[in-house]
C-alpha positions in Angstrom: -33.1 105.9 208.5 -30.7 106.2 205.7 -28.0 103.4 207.3 -31.0 100.9 207.8 -32.2 101.5 204.0 -28.5 101.3 202.5 -28.5 97.9 204.7 -31.5 96.9 203.4 -30.8 97.2 199.9 -27.5 95.7 200.2 -29.2 92.6 201.9 -31.6 92.2 198.9 -28.8 92.7 196.3 -26.6 89.9 198.1 -30.0 87.8 198.6 -30.5 87.9 194.9 -26.6 87.4 194.1 -26.9 84.0 196.1 -30.3 82.8 194.5 -28.8 83.7 191.1 -25.5 81.3 191.8 -27.8 78.8 193.7 -30.1 78.7 190.1 -26.9 78.4 187.9 -25.8 75.6 190.2 -29.5 73.6 190.2 -29.4 73.7 186.3 -26.3 72.4 185.9 -26.7 69.6 188.3 -30.3 69.0 187.6 -29.6 66.0 185.8 -28.7 64.4 189.5 -31.5 66.1 191.2 -33.5 62.8 191.2 -30.4 61.1 193.0 -30.7 63.6 195.9 -34.4 62.7 195.9 -33.2 59.1 196.2 -31.1 59.9 198.6 -33.6 62.1 201.0 -36.0 59.1 200.7 -33.5 56.8 201.8 -32.7 58.9 204.8 -36.3 59.4 205.8 -37.4 55.5 205.6 -33.9 54.7 207.9 -33.3 57.5 210.0 -35.5 55.7 212.9 -33.6 52.5 212.8 -30.2 54.3 212.3 -30.5 56.6 215.5 -31.2 53.4 217.5 -28.5 51.7 216.6 -26.1 54.9 216.3 -27.6 57.3 219.5 -28.9 54.0 221.4 -26.9 51.6 220.8 -23.5 53.5 219.9 -22.8 52.1 217.0 -20.2 53.7 214.6 -22.0 56.0 212.4 -19.9 55.3 209.2 -20.0 51.8 209.5 -23.8 51.5 210.2 -24.3 54.2 207.3 -22.2 51.5 204.9 -24.6 48.9 206.5 -27.6 50.6 205.6 -26.4 51.2 202.2 -25.6 47.8 201.6 -29.1 46.7 202.6 -30.8 49.3 200.1 -28.7 47.5 197.6 -29.6 44.3 198.4 -33.1 44.6 199.1 -34.0 47.7 196.5 -31.8 48.3 193.9 -30.9 44.7 192.8 -34.1 43.5 192.2 -35.0 46.8 190.7 -32.1 46.2 188.4 -32.6 42.5 187.5 -36.6 43.5 186.4 -35.3 46.1 183.9 -32.7 43.8 182.7 -35.6 41.4 182.1 -37.7 43.8 180.5 -35.0 45.3 178.4 -33.8 41.8 177.2 -37.5 40.8 176.1 -37.9 44.3 174.5 -34.8 43.7 172.4 -35.8 40.6 171.2 -39.3 42.3 169.9 -37.5 45.2 168.4 -34.9 43.0 166.3 -37.9 41.4 164.8 -40.7 44.6 164.6 -42.9 42.7 162.4 -44.1 40.9 165.7 -45.3 44.5 167.0 -46.6 45.5 164.1 -48.8 42.5 163.2 -50.0 42.7 167.1 -50.8 46.5 165.8 -52.8 45.6 162.5 -54.6 43.0 164.4 -55.7 45.2 167.0 -56.5 48.2 164.4 -58.7 46.0 162.3 -60.4 44.5 165.3 -61.2 48.5 166.1 -62.0 49.2 162.6 -64.9 46.2 162.6 -66.3 48.2 165.7 -65.9 51.8 165.0 -65.3 52.2 161.2 -62.0 53.9 161.8 -58.7 53.2 161.0 -56.2 52.6 163.7 -52.9 51.9 162.0 -52.3 54.0 158.9 -48.9 53.5 156.9 -47.9 56.6 158.1 -48.4 55.6 161.6 -46.4 52.0 160.7 -43.4 54.0 159.5 -43.3 56.2 162.6 -43.4 53.0 164.9 -40.4 51.6 162.8 -38.6 54.6 163.3 -39.4 54.9 167.0 -38.3 51.1 167.4 -34.7 51.6 166.0 -34.3 54.6 167.9 -35.5 53.0 171.2 -32.6 51.1 172.4 -30.0 54.2 172.0 -32.7 56.0 174.1 -32.7 53.4 176.7 -29.0 53.0 177.1 -28.7 56.9 177.6 -31.0 56.7 180.2 -29.7 53.8 181.6 -26.2 55.7 181.9 -28.2 58.8 183.6 -30.1 56.1 186.2 -26.8 54.7 187.1 -25.6 58.1 187.8 -28.4 58.9 189.8 -28.1 55.9 191.8 -24.3 56.5 192.9 -25.4 59.7 193.8 -28.1 58.0 196.1 -25.2 56.0 198.2 -23.0 59.2 197.9 -25.2 61.8 199.4 -27.2 59.2 201.4 -24.0 58.2 203.3 -23.3 61.6 204.3 -26.8 62.5 205.2 -26.6 59.5 207.6 -23.3 60.3 209.1 -24.3 63.8 209.9 -28.2 63.6 210.3 -28.1 65.3 213.7 -26.4 68.2 212.9 -28.3 68.9 209.5 -31.5 68.4 211.0 -30.8 70.7 213.7 -29.5 73.1 210.7 -32.7 72.9 208.9 -34.6 73.8 211.7 -32.8 76.9 212.7 -33.3 78.3 209.2 -37.4 77.2 208.6 -38.7 80.7 209.6 -41.8 78.7 211.5 -42.6 78.3 215.2 -41.5 74.8 216.5 -44.7 73.2 216.2 -45.5 73.7 212.6 -41.9 72.7 211.9 -42.9 69.1 213.7 -46.1 69.4 211.8 -43.8 69.7 208.4 -41.7 66.8 209.6 -44.6 64.5 210.8 -46.1 65.1 207.4 -42.9 64.6 205.1 -42.5 61.1 207.0 -46.1 59.9 206.5 -46.0 61.1 202.7 -42.6 59.4 201.9 -43.6 56.3 203.7 -46.5 55.7 202.3 -45.3 56.6 198.6 -42.2 54.8 198.7 -43.6 51.7 200.1 -47.0 51.5 199.7 -47.4 52.7 196.1 -44.8 50.2 194.6 -46.5 47.8 196.6 -49.6 48.1 195.2 -48.3 48.3 191.4 -46.4 45.2 192.6 -49.8 43.5 193.4 -51.5 44.6 190.5 -49.1 43.3 188.2 -49.1 40.3 189.9 -52.7 39.7 189.5 -52.7 40.8 186.1 -49.9 38.3 185.3 -52.4 35.8 186.9 -55.3 36.6 184.7 -53.1 36.6 181.4 -51.8 32.9 182.4 -55.6 32.0 183.1 -56.7 32.9 179.2 -53.4 32.0 177.7 -51.6 35.2 176.9 -48.1 34.7 175.8 -45.0 36.6 177.7 -47.2 36.6 180.9 -44.2 37.5 182.7 -43.1 40.6 181.0 -46.9 41.6 180.4 -47.5 41.0 184.1 -44.3 43.3 184.5 -45.0 46.3 182.4 -48.8 46.3 183.5 -47.1 46.6 187.2 -45.0 49.7 186.0 -48.4 51.4 184.4 -50.2 50.6 187.5 -48.0 53.9 188.5 -49.9 56.3 186.5 -53.0 57.7 187.0 -56.4 57.5 184.8 -55.2 55.0 181.9 -53.0 53.2 184.1 -53.1 49.2 183.8 -55.7 49.6 181.3 -52.8 50.6 178.2 -51.7 46.9 178.6 -54.8 45.0 179.3 -57.3 46.1 176.8 -55.1 45.8 173.3 -54.7 42.5 174.8 -58.7 41.9 175.0 -58.9 43.5 171.5 -56.1 41.0 169.8 -57.8 37.8 171.2 -60.9 39.4 169.9 -59.3 39.8 166.3 -57.9 36.5 166.9 -61.4 34.4 167.0 -60.6 34.0 170.8 -64.1 35.6 172.0 -64.3 34.0 175.1 -61.0 34.3 176.1 -61.3 38.1 175.3 -64.1 38.7 177.3 -63.0 36.6 180.0 -60.0 38.7 180.4 -61.7 41.7 180.0 -64.3 41.0 182.9 -60.9 39.7 185.3 -58.9 42.9 184.5 -61.9 45.3 185.4 -63.0 43.3 188.4 -59.8 42.2 189.6 -56.8 44.0 188.3 -58.6 47.1 188.1 -60.2 47.0 191.9 -57.3 45.2 194.0 -55.9 48.9 193.5 -58.7 50.3 195.4 -58.8 46.9 197.7 -55.0 47.5 198.7 -55.4 51.5 199.2 -57.9 51.3 201.8 -56.0 48.7 203.4 -52.3 48.6 203.2 -52.1 52.8 202.6 -54.5 53.4 205.8 -51.8 51.7 208.0 -48.6 53.1 206.3 -50.1 56.4 205.7 -53.3 58.1 204.7 -53.4 59.9 201.2 -56.0 60.9 199.7 -56.5 59.2 196.4 -56.8 63.0 194.5 -53.3 63.8 196.1 -51.7 60.6 194.6 -53.6 61.5 191.0 -52.6 64.9 190.8 -49.2 64.1 192.6 -48.0 61.8 190.0 -49.7 64.0 187.3 -47.4 66.5 188.7 -44.4 64.7 189.9 -44.0 62.6 186.9 -43.1 65.6 184.8 -41.2 67.4 187.3 -39.1 64.6 189.4 -39.2 61.8 186.7 -39.2 58.5 188.4 -39.0 59.7 191.6 -42.0 61.9 191.1 -44.1 59.0 192.6 -42.9 59.7 196.0 -42.2 63.8 195.7 -45.5 64.5 193.5 -48.0 63.6 196.3 -45.7 65.2 198.9 -45.5 68.4 196.6 -49.7 68.5 196.9 -49.7 67.9 200.7 -46.9 70.4 201.3 -48.8 73.0 199.4 -52.2 72.3 201.3 -50.3 71.8 204.6 -48.4 75.1 204.1 -52.1 77.2 203.5 -52.7 75.8 206.9 -49.7 76.4 208.1 -49.8 80.1 206.8 -53.1 80.3 208.2 -51.6 79.4 212.0 -48.7 81.7 212.0 -49.9 84.6 210.3 -53.8 84.2 210.1 -56.1 86.7 212.7 -55.8 85.7 216.2 -59.2 84.8 218.1 -60.0 86.6 220.9 -59.8 84.5 224.2 
């Protein structure tokens, strides 16, 4: 009895020691955690085709992994980089002449003041905006360095995940303390959620951005490409979403005396830009993976705070995991029904 108790105590202390080391390593490498999540995403999206080529057709693992990584760089990373480069160049021009932004803000504020009697842009707020603009570019450059570091981490980790995929999945199954049917449920849920989030949500955002850009062009708004791109980015965010971009533009058109264009853009943005999201979800996401809108919204709120950019994938996955693990717990440890 004493020997068994001592072994239990030693086991607990050993697990605590291993956990402490794991926490220290995680905290030191947390800046690269999004790169790890990106590599996991790339592996999950590509594993089916990778195994078809390497296991089914006997292609060499290393060369096939490099081929998939190259395809990722060409089809995903390069367009994203070019898009953000376009955004950076456009914003840099604006920030070199902050009076344009200040004039736009004052125009919007004066119109809101006419409607509500409340002043939106005060002198203190104007000063804070100017200070923020002067520090924006250095912060953007620092974040760009972090993004590039995580990008190379994605490529590095994804290569070894591809090459050692079979062994990695077998090891994971050995260490997950669940029945095989529940391990399969976890795998299916992960695959479905990652596919729906990694493919569906960006596609919906692109569709919303393009629809918004068409509306801006129809009603004579300048910088259609920049504003459409930013509308697509804000489509990721729950609750406020695309209104962060088009609502100030509508108010600005009103303040400029173009009430007809303002009303037209408002109707277009509410009816088309706002509802295309719903239409795409019930058509596109249903085919890729059935994600409940509440899961998506709550997941984005949690995920963007925890994981940064990759939160739009792993936030909904985290919420879905939580609900699935409750069902698995009932299956594994709940009372069994009498036959």
